[in-house]
Every structure is written in C-alpha cells, then in structure tokens.
Backbone as a ProteinNet text record, in pm:
[ID]
protein_1_A
[PRIMARY]
MSVARLTQAFAKRKALVTYLMAGDGGAQATVETVVALAKAGADVIELGFPFSDPIADGPVIQKAAMRARDAGTTLEGVLEIAKAARARVEVPLVLMGYLNPVLAYGVERFVARAAECGVDGLIIPDLPPEEAGELVASATKHDVATVFLLAPTSTADREAAVIAASTGFLYFVSVTGVTGARAVAPDVGAHVQRVRARAKVPVAVGFGISSKEQAQRVAAFADGVVVGSALVDLMARGEPVEPFVAALRAGLDA
[TERTIARY]
81.5	-0.1	81	169.2	287.6	224.1	193.3	119.8	2.7	-85.9	-183.8	-177.3	-79.7	-38.6	-2.3	69.1	103.9	-22.7	-110.1	-231.1	-295.5	-325.9	-366.2	-331.8	-198.3	-155.3	-175.3	-186	-215	-350.7	-458.5	-590.5	-656.4	-573.8	-649.5	-594.4	-524.2	-471.7	-391.6	-322.3	-186.2	-108.1	-20.1	80.4	226	265.1	396	505.7	569.1	682	836.7	877.6	1006.4	1100.8	1223	1358.7	1459.6	1505.2	1641	1751.4	1880.8	1979.5	2004.6	1958	2012	2114.2	2152.4	2295	2360.6	2292.4	2385.6	2353.3	2433.8	2441.8	2436	2395.5	2412.8	2298.1	2268	2152	2028.1	2069.5	1940.5	1900	1999.1	1956.1	1870.8	1901.1	1777.8	1643	1654.4	1515.7	1449.6	1511.2	1434.3	1402.9	1485.9	1410.1	1303.6	1282.9	1188.1	1054.8	1048	977.6	900.5	1002	981.1	896	963.9	911.4	750.3	728.3	603.2	504.7	538.4	474.4	449.6	521.8	510.9	433.9	406.5	290.5	346.5	435	504.6	416.6	384.1	277.3	359.1	466	570.5	690.1	778.4	917.9	1013.3	1093.6	1191.3	1327.8	1385.8	1500.5	1623.8	1717.1	1809.2	1909.6	1982.4	2060.3	2213.1	2319.7	2452.5	2498.2	2566.7	2619.5	2748.4	2834	2975.5	2990.5	2850.1	2847.1	2688.2	2615.9	2498.9	2457.1	2462.9	2471.9	2338.2	2227.8	2109.7	2106.6	2197	2190.6	2287.3	2228.4	2328.5	2432.9	2501.6	2586	2557.1	2427.6	2367.4	2373.4	2292	2264.3	2391	2468.9	2590.5	2698.7	2679.1	2784.2	2721.8	2577.6	2487.2	2544.2	2520.8	2564.2	2736.3	2824.4	2935.1	2969.2	2900.8	2907.5	2826.7	2714.3	2682.6	2779	2826.1	2934.3	3074.9	3076	3208	3170.2	3041.2	3019.9	2963.8	3012.7	2983.9	2846.1	2760.9	2664.3	2642.6	2578.9	2578.3	2411.4	2397.9	2272.7	2188.3	2263.3	2184.4	2160	2240.7	2225.5	2100.7	2101.8	1952.6	1862.3	1830.2	1758.7	1706.6	1792.1	1786.6	1718.5	1772.7	1716.7	1548.7	1518.9	1377	1299.4	1384.3	1288.1	1280.3	1377.1	1336.9	1242.3	1260.6	1138.8	1003.9	990.3	847.1	792	890.6	810.9	770.1	777.1	778.5	671.3	670.2	591.1	473.9	383.2	294.5	287.2	347	380.2	445.5	433.9	483	629.6	719.7	862	896.1	964.3	1005.5	1197.1	1234	1395.7	1412.1	1502.2	1557.4	1731.9	1748.3	1915.6	1940.2	2088.8	2122	2129.3	2139.9	2119.9	2254.5	2384.9	2497.8	2471.8	2456	2436.2	2315.9	2227.9	2103.9	2157.6	2218.9	2291.7	2370.7	2498.9	2562.4	2501.8	2377.7	2324.3	2232.8	2205.1	2090	1982.2	1927.8	1784.5	1670.4	1649.8	1544.8	1559	1670.9	1711.5	1702.6	1733	1696	1551.7	1478	1343.7	1270.6	1291.6	1270.3	1274.8	1389.5	1445.3	1353.7	1364.2	1279	1149.2	1085.3	949.5	940.7	1039.4	1022.8	1080	1135.5	1176.9	1075.5	943.6	846.7	872.8	930.8	956.1	834.6	771.1	641.9	679.1	789.8	826.3	953.9	1007.7	1141.2	1166.8	1260.7	1294.3	1430.3	1483.7	1604.5	1605.7	1683.1	1672	1741.7	1862.4	1912.4	1905.1	1767.6	1722	1596.9	1615.8	1463.8	1388.2	1247.5	1178	1176.5	1247.4	1266.5	1379.9	1432.4	1525.7	1514.7	1363.3	1376.3	1271.7	1262.8	1200.5	1198.5	1346.7	1352.7	1346.8	1339.3	1330.8	1143.2	1077.1	927.3	870.7	948.8	870.7	889.7	1006.9	1019.3	939.4	915.2	830.6	686.2	651.1	500.3	494.3	588.8	574.2	567	676.8	650.8	546.6	464.2	416.8	477.4	562.6	667.7	598.7	599.8	568.8	660.1	654.9	761.9	752.7	865.9	833.8	929.6	910.5	995.8	965.6	1065.4	1088.2	1059.1	999.2	989.8	1035.8	1096.5	1136.1	1077	1083.9	1018.7	1050.3	1179.5	1214.2	1200.9	1155	1107.8	1036.3	1090.4	997.2	861	794.5	633.6	651.7	758.2	793.6	805.1	898.9	977.1	840	752.5	629.3	536.9	524.3	439.5	506.3	635.3	677.5	698.2	713.4	714.2	555.9	460.2	319.5	292.2	320.7	288.5	389.5	493.3	573.8	592.8	510.2	506.5	352.2	374.4	273	235.3	344.9	298.1	272.5	354.4	331.1	413.9	408	485.8	578.6	702.1	792.5	795.2	761	789.3	859	1002.7	1120.2	1083.6	1085.1	1039.3	1121.5	1238.4	1338.7	1441	1511.9	1623.9	1740.5	1857.2	1947.4	1942.7	2019.8	2033.4	1936.2	1938	1854.1	1894.3	1823.6	1881.9	1760.8	1773.1	1641.2	1713.2	1559.7	1577.1	1443.9	1443.9	1290.1	1216.7	1104.2	1040.7	1030.4	1031.7	1011.3	877.7	843.8	714.3	621.4	660.3	563.4	519.9	583.9	561.1	455.1	355.9	208.5	114.7	148.7	62.2	102.2	244.8	294.2	240.2	259.8	201.2	50.1	-18.4	-188.3	-184.3	-110.5	-133.9	-78.6	-1.2	45.5	-24.2	-90.7	-218.1	-313.2	-366.8	-479.1	-461.6	-337	-280.9	-247.2	-210.8	-141.6	-238.3	-191.8	-294.6	-252.8	-168.8	-134.9	-123.7	-91.8	-97	68.8	41.7	170.4	248.5	345	444.5	527.1	555.6	640.2	769.5	912.6	1013.6	1111.1	1228.1	1353.6	1328	1377.6	1381.5	1292.6	1184.4	1102.1	1165.6	1167.7	1224.4	1138.6	1027.4	945.8	812.2	759.2	599.8	540.5	571.6	516.9	519.6	655.3	650	571.2	533	488.1	352.6	282.3	164.8	137.1	207.4	188.6	207.7	320	317.4	213.2	135.7	8.6	-101	-108.6	-224.4	-231.6	-137	-142.3	-101.9	-27.1	-2.3	-77.5	-59.8	-82.5	-24.9	127.4	199.1	328.6	362.2	539.8	628.6	748.8	866	981	988.5	1107.8	1222.5	1338.3	1473.6	1545.9	1657.3	1774.5	1743.3	1624.4	1597.8	1596.8	1553.9	1545.3	1665.8	1737.7	1864.3	1991.5	1947.3	2062.1	2025.3	1883.3	1856.3	1910.7	1904.8	1975.1	2120.9	2162.3	2311.3	2368.5	2310.1	2310.2	2253.2	2222	2186.6	2052.7	1971.5	1830	1731.9	1644.8	1524.1	1446.6	1389.8	1307.6	1159.3	1108.1	975.5	918.1	984.9	911.3	887.6	990	989.2	881.1	869.2	801.3	637.2	622.4	479.3	431.3	541.9	511.9	460.1	528.7	504	367.4	349.6	220.7	83.2	96.4	7.3	-5.5	87.5	97.5	4.9	20.3	-23.8	-197.2	-232	-384.4	-445.5	-380.1	-441.2	-544.1
-125	9.3	136.3	118.3	231.7	376.6	373.9	517.8	503.2	425.6	481.6	526.7	455.3	508.3	674.6	697.9	833.9	930	873.1	946.7	974.6	873.6	880.9	989.5	992.9	1097.6	1210.9	1262.9	1413.1	1400.5	1304.8	1353.4	1361.6	1328.4	1381	1514.7	1577.3	1681.9	1759.5	1902.3	1944.7	1840.3	1793.6	1688.1	1782.6	1709.1	1749.1	1654.2	1672.6	1595.6	1626.9	1549.2	1559.9	1501.7	1543.9	1487.5	1460.5	1340	1307.2	1240.7	1227.4	1190.6	1039.2	912.8	780.7	781.4	703.8	668.5	781	906.3	1020.4	983.3	956.9	883.3	741.4	666.5	514.6	499.3	373.9	290.4	284.1	240.3	258.6	344.7	456.8	624.1	655.3	615.2	664.5	612.1	462.4	424.3	492.6	501.9	554.6	699.6	763.5	897.7	895.3	790.7	798.6	767.9	654.8	635.7	780.4	867.5	981.6	1098.2	1092.9	1168	1145.2	1026.1	969.3	992.7	968.2	1023.4	1135.8	1225.1	1373.5	1438	1362.6	1415.6	1437.6	1369.4	1368.2	1282.8	1341.7	1252.8	1171.9	1209.8	1149.6	1191	1056.9	1084	1054.8	1159.6	1145.9	1080.2	996.9	925.3	940	1046	1066.6	956	924.7	862.3	935.3	904.4	991.1	985.9	1047.1	1062.3	1197.2	1158	1243.4	1398.3	1427.1	1549	1559.6	1616.5	1636.6	1802.6	1809.7	1932.1	2005.5	1949.8	2038.9	2088.4	2031.2	2054.9	2145.6	2205.8	2319	2266.4	2348.3	2302.6	2189.6	2216.2	2112	2000.1	1973.1	1829.1	1790.6	1864.8	1845.8	1756.7	1821.3	1776.1	1644.2	1635.9	1507.9	1407.4	1406.3	1318.4	1254.2	1360.3	1331.8	1230.8	1266.2	1220.4	1046.9	1068.1	924.5	840.5	887	806.9	802.1	876.2	834.8	745.9	698.3	599.6	459.5	468.6	374	314.8	419.1	418.6	397.8	287.7	254.6	258.8	274.4	245.2	115.6	11.2	-88.9	-77.8	-34.4	12.8	78.2	201	271.5	200.2	101.3	18.3	-78.8	-106.6	-191.3	-116	40.5	110.9	121	140.4	185.7	52.2	-61.9	-192.3	-189.7	-172.2	-151.1	-63.2	50	165.7	138.8	40	4.5	-102.7	-165.2	-244	-195	-69.7	2.3	137.2	167.6	277.3	246.7	327.2	310.9	440.5	551.8	658.4	648.8	701	673.2	718	641.8	654.4	660.2	763.5	827.5	824.5	757.8	782.7	887	966.6	1098	1056.5	1074.5	1088.6	1104.4	1085.9	1132.3	1018	1022.7	939.4	826.3	869.4	778.4	673.9	661.6	519.1	424.2	516.9	433.7	348.1	422.2	346.7	251.9	293.2	169	35.7	76.2	-42.2	-137	-23.6	-98.7	-36.5	21.8	99.7	-9.3	-102.7	-208.2	-276.8	-307.2	-372.5	-298.8	-179	-54.3	-37.7	-40	-16.4	-140.1	-227.2	-371.6	-398.3	-377.1	-381.7	-260.5	-138.9	-43	-80.1	-115.8	-174.1	-283.4	-373.4	-488	-458.1	-348.2	-294.3	-182.2	-164.7	-77.3	54.2	85.5	236.9	273.9	387.4	415.3	513.6	576.6	676.6	701.6	779.5	788.2	943.1	1028.1	1158.4	1150.2	1164.6	1170.8	1296.2	1410.5	1561.6	1569.8	1499.1	1549.6	1433	1369.4	1293.1	1388	1433.9	1507.7	1419.1	1445.6	1360.5	1311.8	1427.4	1359.1	1231.8	1219.4	1124.3	1002.3	1014.6	917.5	783	746.8	641.3	510.1	475.7	352.7	365.1	437.4	469.4	469.7	547.2	551.4	433.1	341.7	221.9	130.7	108	21.1	38.7	189.7	220.7	187.1	214	169	17.5	-49.1	-202.6	-234.2	-170.5	-240.2	-148.4	-59.9	30.7	123.3	183.8	281.1	413.6	519.4	631.1	724	799.2	885.4	1053.4	1090.9	1244	1322.4	1431.1	1506.8	1657	1747.7	1867	1959.2	2086.6	2173.4	2324.7	2414.5	2496	2630.8	2765.3	2875.3	2925.6	2867.9	2930.2	2788.7	2705.2	2593.9	2647.2	2569	2639.8	2569.7	2590.6	2559.7	2412.1	2346.8	2197.2	2145.2	2185.3	2106.6	2118.2	2202.9	2188.7	2085.2	2074.4	1952.2	1806.2	1824.6	1666.9	1663.8	1717	1686.2	1670.2	1753.1	1692.1	1600.5	1532.1	1410.3	1285.3	1303.7	1191.5	1183	1265.7	1268.9	1158.8	1089.5	986.3	987.1	1016.2	1038.6	1144.7	1277.8	1412.5	1485	1603.6	1720.5	1760	1777.9	1882.2	2003.1	2120.5	2252.5	2319.2	2358.4	2418	2577.1	2607	2712	2842.7	2835.8	2917.6	2872.2	2937.6	2887.6	2869.9	2804.8	2746.7	2653.5	2615.8	2478.9	2470.8	2337.6	2342.6	2439.3	2449.1	2563.6	2642.6	2683.6	2744.5	2894.8	2964.1	3098.1	3147.4	3257.4	3307	3251.7	3236.9	3166.5	3279.2	3252.2	3373.7	3454.4	3529.8	3588.4	3580.4	3525.6	3509.6	3354.9	3252.3	3128.6	3090.1	3157.3	3104.2	3116.8	3221.8	3217.8	3115.9	3092.6	3006.4	2838.2	2816.9	2671.2	2627.8	2747.6	2780.5	2728.5	2810.6	2760.6	2603.8	2578.1	2442.1	2322.8	2346.5	2272.2	2242.1	2362	2364	2272.8	2233.3	2136.3	2000.7	2004.2	1889.1	1758.5	1649.4	1528.8	1474.4	1521.4	1468	1589.6	1584.1	1679.5	1762.2	1905	1958.1	2013.7	1977.7	1986.2	2104.4	2177.9	2305.9	2269.4	2288.4	2266.2	2354.6	2342	2407.7	2556.2	2592.7	2702.2	2710	2599.4	2605.7	2570.3	2653.2	2619.2	2656.1	2713.1	2744	2727.8	2700.7	2675.9	2784.4	2933.1	3055.9	3002.1	2978.1	2982	2870.6	2728.9	2620.2	2671	2754.2	2805.4	2870.1	2962.1	3064.5	2948.7	2863.2	2794.4	2681.7	2628.9	2533.4	2611	2750.8	2826.9	2796.1	2762.4	2750.3	2620.3	2544.1	2409	2299.8	2182.3	2050.8	2005.1	2050.4	1977.7	2071.4	2077.2	2127.1	2029	2054.6	1975.8	2053.3	1976.6	2045	1961.4	1997.6	1921.9	1990.6	2086.4	2112.8	2154.2	2228.3	2281	2154	2043	1942.1	1860.9	1846.2	1796.2	1850.2	2007.3	2072.4	2056.8	2037.7	2010.6	1866.1	1748.6	1646.2	1633.8	1736.1	1743.9	1799.1	1890	1954.6	1860.2	1742.7	1652.4	1674.5	1775.4	1820.8	1711.8	1721.3	1586.7	1684	1612.6	1635.3	1658.7	1578.2	1575.4	1712.7	1813.7	1939.1	2028.1	2023.1	2086.2	2057.5	1931	1885.7	1857.8	1843.1	1901.5	2037.9	2108	2260.1	2260.2	2213.5	2215.2	2179.4	2051.9	2007.9	2094.6	2110	2210.1	2323.4	2374.9	2531.9	2499.9	2386.4	2320.4	2288.8	2241	2195.7	2321.3	2426.2	2531.4	2608.7
14.3	9.7	5.1	-89.5	-75.5	-123.5	-235.6	-275.6	-184.1	-150.6	-118.3	35.1	114.3	229.3	249.6	134.1	114.3	111.2	2.1	-25.6	96.9	171.2	314.6	408.4	407.9	496	464.5	319.9	275.1	300.5	290.8	276.1	421	507.1	672.4	719.7	663.8	729.8	644.3	702.6	621.7	698.6	587.5	625.2	659.9	769.7	816.7	781.2	676.1	637.9	705.1	762	848.4	786	793.6	681.6	810.2	823.7	891	790.3	802.4	740.1	824.7	760.6	805.8	829.8	971.1	992	1075.4	1051.6	1154.1	1287	1335.5	1476.2	1496	1384.9	1397.9	1347.4	1307.4	1263.3	1391.3	1488.1	1570.3	1617.3	1618.3	1675.7	1590.2	1447.7	1305.9	1351	1373.9	1383.7	1513	1619.1	1723.9	1687.4	1628.5	1600.6	1502.7	1421.6	1319.4	1411.3	1508	1615.8	1672.8	1714.7	1796	1720.7	1580.4	1499.2	1468	1464.9	1439.8	1552.3	1655.7	1767.6	1806.1	1776.9	1811.5	1679.6	1594.1	1478.9	1319.6	1296	1148.6	1078.8	980.2	887.9	780.9	746.1	646.4	696.7	684.4	723.8	618.4	562.2	473.6	548.4	483.9	563.1	407.9	452.8	346.6	346.2	235.9	245.7	182	252.5	207.8	96.8	45.3	-62.9	-77.9	-113.1	-88.1	-163.9	-246.1	-304.5	-306.5	-232.2	-200.2	-237.8	-381.2	-450	-437.6	-364.9	-338.8	-182.2	-115.3	3.4	79.7	205.8	269.4	363.1	422.8	525.2	621	697.4	783.1	742.9	635.8	549.5	527.6	453.6	413.9	527.5	630	727.1	813.7	800.1	826.1	747.8	627.8	497	546.5	569.9	607.4	741.2	836.8	969	943.5	868.7	828.4	747.4	640.8	571.5	637.8	745.5	828.2	949.8	970.9	1039.8	967.2	828.9	737.9	684.5	672.5	649.8	486.5	438.9	305.4	258.8	119.3	86.7	137.7	132.6	203.9	324.2	400.8	531.9	563.7	455.7	494.9	460.6	391.5	348.9	482.9	545.9	658.6	782.3	763.3	859.3	819.7	708.3	695.4	732.9	696.9	735.6	887.6	965.3	1104.6	1154.2	1092.2	1125.6	1083.3	968.4	927.2	1006.7	1063.2	1165	1296.4	1314.6	1432	1420.6	1298.7	1257.4	1137.5	1142.1	1020.1	923.4	964.6	886.6	767.1	642.3	505	535.8	459	468.8	323.6	302.9	187.2	168.8	86.3	85.7	-8.5	18.7	2.3	-66.4	-184.1	-216.1	-320.3	-376	-526.9	-582.9	-729.5	-807.9	-810.6	-786.3	-831.1	-751.9	-595.6	-518.3	-578.6	-640.6	-667.2	-808.2	-897.8	-999.2	-978	-880	-836.2	-800	-700.2	-672.1	-766.3	-856.2	-961.1	-969.4	-1058.5	-1039.3	-1015.2	-1059.7	-1028.9	-918.8	-882.8	-752.1	-640.7	-656.5	-550	-519.3	-608.1	-608.3	-553.1	-574.9	-528.9	-400.2	-352	-225.8	-126.4	-163.2	-90	-59	-150.3	-140.2	-56.5	-43	41.8	184.5	175.3	334.4	368.8	294.6	372.3	323.2	198.5	167.4	94	93.2	24.8	-80.9	-90.4	-194.7	-228.9	-320	-347.3	-417.5	-339	-411.6	-422.8	-566.4	-619.1	-675.7	-607.1	-651.5	-774.5	-815.6	-933.5	-1047.5	-1030.9	-1126.1	-1201.6	-1313.5	-1373.4	-1428.8	-1432.2	-1471.8	-1627.7	-1688.4	-1859.2	-1860.1	-1733.8	-1760	-1660.2	-1611.5	-1492.2	-1546.5	-1677.5	-1700.1	-1638.7	-1652.1	-1559.6	-1415.3	-1320.3	-1188.2	-1195.6	-1259.4	-1264.1	-1323.4	-1404.8	-1463.1	-1322.3	-1248.9	-1159.4	-1019.4	-1022.5	-907.6	-937	-1051.5	-1077.3	-1059	-1098.1	-1105.4	-956.7	-860	-697.8	-624.5	-683	-597.7	-514.7	-550.3	-475.5	-557.3	-469.9	-536.1	-567	-691	-729.2	-669.3	-665.9	-602.8	-665.1	-746.7	-811.2	-738.4	-767	-727.3	-841.2	-819.8	-857.8	-790	-871.8	-789.7	-866.3	-785.3	-855.8	-1004.8	-1039.6	-1170.4	-1266.3	-1237.7	-1311.8	-1436.8	-1560.4	-1704.6	-1719.1	-1782.9	-1817.8	-1866.7	-1925	-1984.6	-1873.3	-1759.7	-1662.8	-1556.2	-1556.3	-1468.1	-1508.9	-1641.9	-1708.3	-1679.3	-1688.3	-1668.1	-1532.3	-1443.7	-1291.6	-1259.9	-1286	-1270.5	-1315.8	-1436.1	-1493.8	-1408.9	-1391.2	-1334.9	-1159.4	-1102	-951	-928.2	-838	-818.1	-639.5	-557.1	-449.3	-377.1	-385.8	-381.9	-449.4	-501.8	-550.2	-453.2	-475.9	-380	-429.1	-403.9	-440	-357.3	-412.3	-329.7	-320.8	-186.2	-167	-224.7	-193.7	-240.8	-329	-430.5	-497.1	-421.4	-446.3	-383	-321.7	-212.2	-119.8	-10.3	66.4	164.1	280.1	373.1	496	549.1	662.2	716.5	686.5	624.7	596.3	556.4	514.9	469.7	341.4	364.8	221.8	126.5	28.4	-90.1	-93.3	-99.8	-69.9	-198.5	-296	-414.4	-429.4	-311.8	-358.1	-343.4	-253.9	-229.7	-371.6	-447	-589.9	-678.4	-674.1	-743.1	-734.8	-584.2	-543.8	-568.5	-573.7	-578.2	-735.6	-831.6	-948.3	-996.9	-937.8	-909.9	-884.9	-779.6	-718.3	-799.2	-898.6	-982.5	-1080.6	-1124.2	-1234.9	-1154.9	-1058.1	-1032.1	-999.2	-1004.4	-964.3	-832.9	-751	-628.5	-547.7	-394.2	-312.7	-360.4	-312.1	-308.3	-190.2	-155.1	-25.7	-53.4	35.9	33.5	109.6	73.1	153.1	121.1	185.9	201.9	246	361.5	454.2	569.7	581.1	684.2	794.7	903.6	1053.5	1185.4	1153.1	1273.9	1252.5	1363.9	1361.7	1271.3	1286.6	1226.4	1051.6	1034.7	870.5	825.9	909	850.9	852.5	929.1	937.5	799.2	776.4	639.5	512.7	532.9	426.3	405.6	490.9	513.6	441.2	471.7	379.6	269.2	210.6	63.7	7.7	108.3	32.7	103.9	43.5	114	205.7	249.1	343.2	337.2	415.4	448.5	486.5	447.1	456.8	539.8	658.6	752	762.5	710.5	706.4	826.9	732.4	808.3	957	967.2	1111.7	1210	1164.7	1208.7	1257.6	1125.6	1133.6	1252.4	1244.2	1314.8	1463.1	1505.4	1644.4	1689.7	1597.9	1631	1638.7	1540.6	1560.2	1696.5	1743.1	1879	2000.7	1965.8	2070.8	2162.7	2095.1	2140.4	2115.8	2171.9	2141.9	2041.9	1943	1826.7	1871.3	1972	2003.7	2019.8	2122	2110.9	2023.2	1935.8	1800.6	1701.4	1680.8	1592.9	1654.4	1753	1836.3	1810.1	1825.8	1785.2	1652.1	1584.4	1425	1404.6	1454.2	1451.9	1499.2	1611.6	1671.6	1566.3	1527.9	1445.7	1311.9	1264.5	1120.8	1160.3	1283.5	1334.5	1382.5	1414.1	1463.1	1374.2
[MASK]
++++++++++++++++++++++++++++++++++++++++++++++++++++++++++++++++++++++++++++++++++++++++++++++++++++++++++++++++++++++++++++++++++++++++++++++++++++++++++++++++++++++++++++++++++++++++++++++++++++++++++++++++++++++++++++++++++++++++++++++++++++++++++++++

C-alpha cells in the first residue's frame, strides 16, 4: 500500500513531512528518531541516504551526510534502517538521496528492495523527470511513489513533466538555492496555488521552513510542509526532536 499510504497521509490533514539523515548517529538511533517523529505528529518521514556530493543541500545536511558516511552508512544500510523503522511505525517512509548510489546499486534492484523494506516513496533530487523512465517504471511495478521537485524558476515544460511523473506528492522548493533555514520567498504562495490547480497529487513545500510560524504560513496555500535542516540541526546538537515537531504539528492544526 505504498502509494496509498502517502495519499492517506495528505488526505487527513495538512501533512507535516520531516527529514533526517539515515545513519547520522548510528542505525539504531535513526530508527528511534523515526519512532519519536511519528509519535510527535510527523505524517511523512523522509530518510536521507548519504552521498559524497549532495549538490542540493546546505551545510547542515552536508555535515550530516559526512557523519553518516564516516560511520559506514551504505545504501543497503539505509534500506535496513527503513525496514526496522517500518516494523515500528505506520507513517509513510520516503527515501531521499542522489542518483549515483542508486545507479551503483542498480535501479530495479534498489526499487524492489525499497518496496520489500516498507518504503513508500522515492525522491532523487538530481534526477529530472525527463530522464527518470527506468526509475518510474520500476516504482510503478513495485507500488512505490515517485516524488519530483519543482522550483520557482522551473519552466512550463519542466512543470508539466514533474506534474506528470509525480505519483506520491509533488515537492515544491520554496526558495532557489540549497536546503537550509531561511525566509520563504514572498511570491511562493501564488505559484504553489497555480501548480496545485494542475497537479494530480498533493503539493508539499520545503526548503527554508524552520519555525511553527513559517509552517503555518506555508500550510495556508500548500497541502503539506517539509522541515529538514532545522530538524537535522537539532539532532546534531543532541536536542530532543519531539517538542519541536509537536509545536509544528500544533501550528498546522491551529
């Protein structure tokens, strides 16, 4: 029920999508954090898999990827983390990472293994939809959702391609540049509303959201919000994630 599980998560309320780097702090710590995020109110949990050149990520997630790699985290290890987390939570799990490790693992093998481990969706930021035929075909075969990114600078052709290829939700990047906590561009709302009018799946907005107030503003025009760097930074400092996530959830429910 991979795609269905994502659909249900967005259908019940404004979805809170949270991100963490798998293996940062160790495999078991990642699983425990997934459980904590789910209990605190996360509706979808993205598990990043580390890569040596994370071009879409800012310093916070770059450092988390380095820590995970230094700890010996592999793509197979991330899949095992997902499997262990799935045994303990019902929320959708989405793997997010770069194409090179997937190609090295084998696209069909990767998607089949992800489905076996209880993964519901895949986000590969450096894979444009025009070049994603093999991934989309494998994902369709194994009932795994594909999530593609749109930016404020995306062309009309790219927008149409992303809308056509996204089956779980559509990830709208709120600012140009890399991930990291900062102000959301003021004209994002109108752009997201135009995309939502055309999209066949929910639209979640991410990059830059780091507070309850920002999450509330974005949720007014989006189907969900994605919080990543602010959460990863909390974990890097050894602070508990539950109060922050619970506050975000309360803000979205207000």
